[in-house]
GUDREN-992970 format. One record per residue (C-alpha): residue in one letter; z negated, y, x. Coordinates in Angstrom, 1 decimal, m for minus. Layout:
<pts>
<residu: a	zz: Z	yy: Y	xx: X> $
...
</pts>
This chain:
<pts>
<residu: h	zz: 0.0	yy: 0.0	xx: 0.0> $
<residu: g	zz: 1.0	yy: 3.4	xx: 1.5> $
<residu: l	zz: 2.0	yy: 4.3	xx: 5.0> $
<residu: e	zz: m0.1	yy: 3.0	xx: 7.7> $
<residu: p	zz: m0.9	yy: 5.2	xx: 10.8> $
<residu: p	zz: 0.3	yy: 4.1	xx: 14.2> $
<residu: i	zz: m2.0	yy: 1.4	xx: 15.7> $
<residu: g	zz: m3.4	yy: 1.7	xx: 19.2> $
<residu: k	zz: m2.0	yy: 5.2	xx: 19.7> $
<residu: s	zz: m3.9	yy: 8.5	xx: 20.1> $
<residu: m	zz: m2.5	yy: 11.8	xx: 18.9> $
<residu: s	zz: m3.4	yy: 15.3	xx: 19.9> $
<residu: t	zz: m4.4	yy: 17.6	xx: 17.0> $
<residu: e	zz: m1.7	yy: 20.1	xx: 18.2> $
<residu: d	zz: 0.9	yy: 17.5	xx: 17.3> $
<residu: m	zz: m0.3	yy: 16.9	xx: 13.8> $
<residu: d	zz: 1.7	yy: 18.3	xx: 10.9> $
<residu: l	zz: m0.2	yy: 18.8	xx: 7.6> $
<residu: f	zz: 3.1	yy: 19.3	xx: 5.7> $
<residu: a	zz: 4.4	yy: 15.9	xx: 6.8> $
<residu: y	zz: 1.0	yy: 14.4	xx: 5.9> $
<residu: m	zz: 1.1	yy: 15.9	xx: 2.3> $
<residu: n	zz: 4.8	yy: 14.9	xx: 2.0> $
<residu: s	zz: 3.8	yy: 11.3	xx: 2.8> $
<residu: k	zz: 1.3	yy: 11.4	xx: 0.0> $
<residu: f	zz: 4.0	yy: 12.6	xx: m2.5> $
<residu: v	zz: 6.4	yy: 9.9	xx: m1.3> $
<residu: y	zz: 3.7	yy: 7.3	xx: m1.8> $
<residu: v	zz: 2.8	yy: 8.4	xx: m5.3> $
<residu: e	zz: 6.5	yy: 8.6	xx: m6.3> $
<residu: k	zz: 7.1	yy: 5.1	xx: m5.1> $
<residu: h	zz: 4.1	yy: 3.9	xx: m7.0> $
<residu: l	zz: 5.2	yy: 5.6	xx: m10.3> $
<residu: r	zz: 8.7	yy: 4.2	xx: m9.9> $
<residu: t	zz: 7.3	yy: 0.7	xx: m9.5> $
<residu: q	zz: 5.1	yy: 1.1	xx: m12.6> $
<residu: l	zz: 8.1	yy: 2.4	xx: m14.7> $
<residu: i	zz: 10.2	yy: m0.6	xx: m13.6> $
<residu: d	zz: 7.3	yy: m2.9	xx: m14.7> $
<residu: v	zz: 7.2	yy: m1.2	xx: m18.1> $
<residu: y	zz: 11.0	yy: m1.7	xx: m18.6> $
<residu: r	zz: 10.8	yy: m5.4	xx: m17.6> $
<residu: e	zz: 7.9	yy: m6.0	xx: m19.9> $
<residu: a	zz: 9.6	yy: m4.3	xx: m22.9> $
<residu: k	zz: 12.8	yy: m6.2	xx: m22.2> $
<residu: r	zz: 10.9	yy: m9.5	xx: m21.9> $
<residu: r	zz: 9.0	yy: m8.9	xx: m25.2> $
<residu: r	zz: 12.2	yy: m7.9	xx: m27.0> $
<residu: c	zz: 14.0	yy: m11.0	xx: m25.8> $
<residu: g	zz: 11.1	yy: m13.2	xx: m27.0> $
<residu: i	zz: 11.2	yy: m11.6	xx: m30.4> $
<residu: e	zz: 15.0	yy: m12.1	xx: m30.7> $
<residu: k	zz: 14.6	yy: m15.8	xx: m29.7> $
<residu: k	zz: 12.0	yy: m16.4	xx: m32.4> $
<residu: t	zz: 14.1	yy: m14.6	xx: m35.0> $
<residu: i	zz: 17.1	yy: m16.7	xx: m34.2> $
<residu: k	zz: 15.0	yy: m19.9	xx: m34.2> $
<residu: n	zz: 13.5	yy: m19.0	xx: m37.6> $
<residu: a	zz: 16.9	yy: m18.1	xx: m39.0> $
<residu: l	zz: 18.4	yy: m21.4	xx: m37.9> $
<residu: g	zz: 15.6	yy: m23.2	xx: m39.7> $
<residu: l	zz: 16.7	yy: m21.6	xx: m43.0> $
<residu: a	zz: 20.4	yy: m22.5	xx: m42.6> $
<residu: n	zz: 20.2	yy: m25.8	xx: m44.4> $
<residu: v	zz: 17.7	yy: m24.9	xx: m47.2> $
<residu: a	zz: 18.6	yy: m21.2	xx: m47.8> $
<residu: p	zz: 22.0	yy: m20.2	xx: m46.4> $
<residu: d	zz: 22.0	yy: m16.8	xx: m48.1> $
<residu: e	zz: 18.6	yy: m16.0	xx: m46.5> $
<residu: f	zz: 20.0	yy: m17.1	xx: m43.2> $
<residu: a	zz: 23.0	yy: m14.7	xx: m43.6> $
<residu: y	zz: 20.6	yy: m11.9	xx: m44.5> $
<residu: k	zz: 18.4	yy: m12.4	xx: m41.4> $
<residu: t	zz: 21.3	yy: m12.8	xx: m39.0> $
<residu: t	zz: 23.4	yy: m9.9	xx: m40.3> $
<residu: k	zz: 20.4	yy: m7.7	xx: m41.1> $
<residu: s	zz: 22.3	yy: m6.4	xx: m44.1> $
<residu: p	zz: 22.5	yy: m7.3	xx: m47.8> $
<residu: g	zz: 25.7	yy: m8.4	xx: m49.5> $
<residu: y	zz: 26.5	yy: m11.5	xx: m47.5> $
<residu: h	zz: 26.9	yy: m15.0	xx: m49.0> $
<residu: a	zz: 26.7	yy: m18.0	xx: m46.7> $
<residu: i	zz: 28.4	yy: m21.4	xx: m47.3> $
<residu: l	zz: 27.2	yy: m24.4	xx: m45.3> $
<residu: a	zz: 30.2	yy: m26.6	xx: m44.2> $
<residu: g	zz: 29.1	yy: m29.5	xx: m41.9> $
<residu: e	zz: 27.6	yy: m27.9	xx: m38.8> $
<residu: l	zz: 29.2	yy: m24.6	xx: m39.6> $
<residu: i	zz: 28.1	yy: m21.7	xx: m41.8> $
<residu: h	zz: 30.8	yy: m19.4	xx: m43.2> $
<residu: w	zz: 29.8	yy: m15.8	xx: m44.1> $
<residu: i	zz: 31.4	yy: m14.1	xx: m47.0> $
<residu: k	zz: 30.9	yy: m10.3	xx: m47.4> $
<residu: c	zz: 30.8	yy: m9.4	xx: m51.1> $
<residu: q	zz: 32.5	yy: m6.3	xx: m52.4> $
<residu: p	zz: 30.0	yy: m3.6	xx: m53.4> $
<residu: v	zz: 30.0	yy: m2.6	xx: m57.1> $
<residu: q	zz: 28.1	yy: 0.0	xx: m59.2> $
<residu: v	zz: 25.4	yy: m1.4	xx: m61.5> $
<residu: t	zz: 22.5	yy: 0.0	xx: m63.6> $
<residu: l	zz: 19.1	yy: m1.4	xx: m64.3> $
<residu: a	zz: 19.1	yy: m3.3	xx: m67.6> $
<residu: t	zz: 16.5	yy: m2.5	xx: m70.3> $
<residu: h	zz: 15.6	yy: m4.9	xx: m73.0> $
<residu: h	zz: 13.0	yy: m5.5	xx: m75.7> $
<residu: g	zz: 10.4	yy: m8.1	xx: m75.8> $
<residu: n	zz: 8.0	yy: m9.3	xx: m73.1> $
<residu: e	zz: 10.2	yy: m11.4	xx: m70.8> $
<residu: c	zz: 10.5	yy: m10.7	xx: m67.1> $
<residu: y	zz: 12.7	yy: m12.3	xx: m64.4> $
<residu: q	zz: 12.4	yy: m13.2	xx: m60.8> $
<residu: e	zz: 15.5	yy: m11.2	xx: m60.0> $
<residu: a	zz: 16.2	yy: m7.7	xx: m61.2> $
<residu: p	zz: 18.3	yy: m7.6	xx: m64.4> $
<residu: v	zz: 21.2	yy: m5.2	xx: m64.1> $
<residu: n	zz: 24.2	yy: m4.2	xx: m66.2> $
<residu: y	zz: 27.8	yy: m4.6	xx: m64.9> $
<residu: r	zz: 30.9	yy: m4.2	xx: m67.0> $
<residu: n	zz: 28.8	yy: m4.3	xx: m70.2> $
<residu: m	zz: 27.3	yy: m7.7	xx: m69.1> $
<residu: t	zz: 23.8	yy: m8.6	xx: m67.9> $
<residu: f	zz: 23.5	yy: m10.0	xx: m64.4> $
<residu: f	zz: 20.7	yy: m10.5	xx: m62.0> $
<residu: l	zz: 20.4	yy: m9.0	xx: m58.5> $
<residu: t	zz: 19.1	yy: m11.5	xx: m55.9> $
<residu: k	zz: 16.2	yy: m10.4	xx: m53.7> $
<residu: k	zz: 17.2	yy: m8.9	xx: m50.3> $
<residu: t	zz: 20.8	yy: m10.2	xx: m50.3> $
<residu: q	zz: 21.5	yy: m8.2	xx: m53.5> $
<residu: i	zz: 24.2	yy: m10.5	xx: m54.8> $
<residu: l	zz: 25.0	yy: m10.7	xx: m58.5> $
<residu: m	zz: 24.2	yy: m13.9	xx: m60.3> $
<residu: k	zz: 24.4	yy: m14.9	xx: m64.0> $
<residu: h	zz: 21.0	yy: m16.6	xx: m64.4> $
<residu: s	zz: 17.4	yy: m16.1	xx: m63.3> $
<residu: a	zz: 14.1	yy: m17.8	xx: m63.9> $
<residu: s	zz: 12.2	yy: m16.0	xx: m66.7> $
<residu: f	zz: 8.5	yy: m15.8	xx: m67.5> $
<residu: e	zz: 6.1	yy: m13.7	xx: m69.7> $
<residu: c	zz: 5.4	yy: m10.3	xx: m68.3> $
<residu: d	zz: 1.9	yy: m9.7	xx: m67.0> $
<residu: h	zz: 0.8	yy: m6.0	xx: m66.6> $
<residu: a	zz: m2.0	yy: m7.1	xx: m64.3> $
<residu: l	zz: 0.6	yy: m8.6	xx: m61.9> $
<residu: p	zz: 3.7	yy: m6.5	xx: m62.5> $
<residu: v	zz: 7.1	yy: m7.5	xx: m61.3> $
<residu: g	zz: 8.5	yy: m5.1	xx: m58.6> $
<residu: y	zz: 11.8	yy: m4.6	xx: m56.9> $
<residu: k	zz: 13.1	yy: m2.2	xx: m54.2> $
<residu: i	zz: 16.2	yy: m0.5	xx: m55.4> $
<residu: d	zz: 18.1	yy: 2.2	xx: m53.4> $
<residu: g	zz: 15.1	yy: 2.6	xx: m51.2> $
<residu: r	zz: 12.5	yy: 3.1	xx: m54.0> $
<residu: w	zz: 10.2	yy: 0.7	xx: m55.7> $
<residu: y	zz: 10.2	yy: 0.0	xx: m59.4> $
<residu: y	zz: 8.2	yy: m2.1	xx: m61.9> $
<residu: l	zz: 10.2	yy: m4.0	xx: m64.4> $
<residu: n	zz: 7.6	yy: m5.0	xx: m67.0> $
<residu: p	zz: 10.1	yy: m5.4	xx: m68.7> $
<residu: n	zz: 11.5	yy: m1.9	xx: m68.5> $
<residu: p	zz: 11.8	yy: 0.0	xx: m65.2> $
<residu: t	zz: 9.0	yy: 2.4	xx: m64.2> $
<residu: p	zz: 8.4	yy: 4.0	xx: m60.7> $
<residu: a	zz: 6.0	yy: 2.0	xx: m58.6> $
<residu: p	zz: 4.0	yy: 2.9	xx: m55.4> $
<residu: t	zz: 5.1	yy: 1.6	xx: m52.1> $
<residu: p	zz: 3.3	yy: m1.7	xx: m51.4> $
<residu: q	zz: 1.5	yy: m2.5	xx: m48.1> $
<residu: i	zz: 3.9	yy: m3.3	xx: m45.3> $
<residu: l	zz: 3.1	yy: m6.2	xx: m43.0> $
<residu: k	zz: 3.5	yy: m5.4	xx: m39.4> $
<residu: p	zz: 3.3	yy: m7.6	xx: m36.3> $
<residu: d	zz: 0.0	yy: m7.6	xx: m34.5> $
<residu: s	zz: 0.8	yy: m7.7	xx: m30.8> $
<residu: n	zz: m1.4	yy: m6.7	xx: m27.9> $
<residu: p	zz: 0.4	yy: m5.1	xx: m24.9> $
<residu: t	zz: 0.2	yy: m7.2	xx: m21.7> $
<residu: w	zz: 1.1	yy: m4.4	xx: m19.4> $
<residu: s	zz: m1.5	yy: m1.9	xx: m18.1> $
<residu: y	zz: m1.2	yy: 1.0	xx: m15.7> $
<residu: e	zz: m2.2	yy: 0.1	xx: m12.1> $
<residu: m	zz: m3.9	yy: 2.8	xx: m10.2> $
<residu: p	zz: m2.5	yy: 3.4	xx: m6.7> $
<residu: e	zz: m4.8	yy: 2.0	xx: m4.0> $
<residu: h	zz: m5.9	yy: 4.0	xx: m1.0> $
<residu: r	zz: m4.2	yy: 7.1	xx: m2.3> $
<residu: g	zz: m6.9	yy: 9.3	xx: m0.7> $
<residu: t	zz: m6.8	yy: 7.6	xx: 2.7> $
<residu: s	zz: m3.3	yy: 6.2	xx: 3.2> $
<residu: g	zz: m0.8	yy: 8.3	xx: 5.1> $
<residu: i	zz: 0.7	yy: 9.0	xx: 8.5> $
<residu: y	zz: m2.7	yy: 9.9	xx: 10.0> $
<residu: n	zz: m5.8	yy: 7.9	xx: 10.0> $
<residu: q	zz: m9.3	yy: 9.1	xx: 9.1> $
<residu: e	zz: m10.3	yy: 9.7	xx: 12.8> $
<residu: q	zz: m7.3	yy: 11.9	xx: 13.4> $
<residu: l	zz: m8.0	yy: 13.9	xx: 10.2> $
<residu: d	zz: m11.7	yy: 14.4	xx: 11.3> $
<residu: k	zz: m10.5	yy: 15.7	xx: 14.7> $
<residu: l	zz: m8.1	yy: 18.1	xx: 13.0> $
<residu: r	zz: m10.8	yy: 19.3	xx: 10.6> $
<residu: n	zz: m13.3	yy: 19.9	xx: 13.5> $
<residu: r	zz: m10.6	yy: 21.8	xx: 15.4> $
<residu: i	zz: m9.9	yy: 24.0	xx: 12.4> $
<residu: m	zz: m13.6	yy: 24.6	xx: 11.8> $
<residu: a	zz: m14.1	yy: 25.4	xx: 15.5> $
<residu: n	zz: m11.5	yy: 28.1	xx: 15.3> $
<residu: v	zz: m13.1	yy: 29.5	xx: 12.2> $
<residu: e	zz: m16.5	yy: 29.6	xx: 13.8> $
<residu: k	zz: m15.1	yy: 31.1	xx: 16.9> $
<residu: t	zz: m13.5	yy: 33.9	xx: 14.9> $
<residu: a	zz: m16.7	yy: 34.5	xx: 13.0> $
<residu: i	zz: m18.7	yy: 34.8	xx: 16.3> $
<residu: v	zz: m16.1	yy: 37.2	xx: 17.8> $
<residu: d	zz: m16.1	yy: 39.4	xx: 14.6> $
<residu: g	zz: m19.8	yy: 39.4	xx: 14.5> $
</pts>
C-alpha cells in the first residue's frame, strides 16, 4: 500500500521536496479511489448477471405450464402470446385494440377484467393483456375486492369500476456485499520515511527559533 521510501539510504533535508511528497499522497489516494470504483462496478455487474440468470431460469420453468407467462417475463411487455411446439416456443405479438371497461348489473365478479370490444364482452388477461372470451366467475365480496391495473391506474371491479389505492409493492430484500475500504498508511506512506520527516521538521523549527532569537 502506498509508495515505500528508499531502503538503506540516507537523505539530506536540503534534498527533500515537500511538493513531491504531497503529490505522492494525492497519487496514492487517486489510485485507491480508482480501485474502489472498479470494485463497485464489478460488484454491480456480478449482481445484475446473477439476477438475470435467476429470471431466465424461472421463466424457463414456466414455459411448459404457462407459455403466456413465459412470454411476458422474457419480453417484459404485454400483448405477446406463446405457443409451445416441441422444444420450441413461438411468440405471437397481438395487434393492439381499443377497449372499454364493461359495466353490468348483479353481484358477479371475474378473475379477468371484463371489457367491451365491438359491442361484445371480452376478458382481459392479467399482465399479458390478451382478450379472451371466457373467465372464471364468483360472487363479489366487498371485503376482498377484485382489483386490476389498467393504463397505469388501479381499479376495483365489484362489479362496476371504481378507483382503487395503489397496493403494496413487493421489493427484493438484498444486502450489499461491497463496502468501502479505507486506504491504509495514508498518513505515513510516501516518498519519505518518518525519520526523514522528523529531521525536516527539526530543521524548519530550528530556522524559526533562530529567526526569533535574532529578532528578539
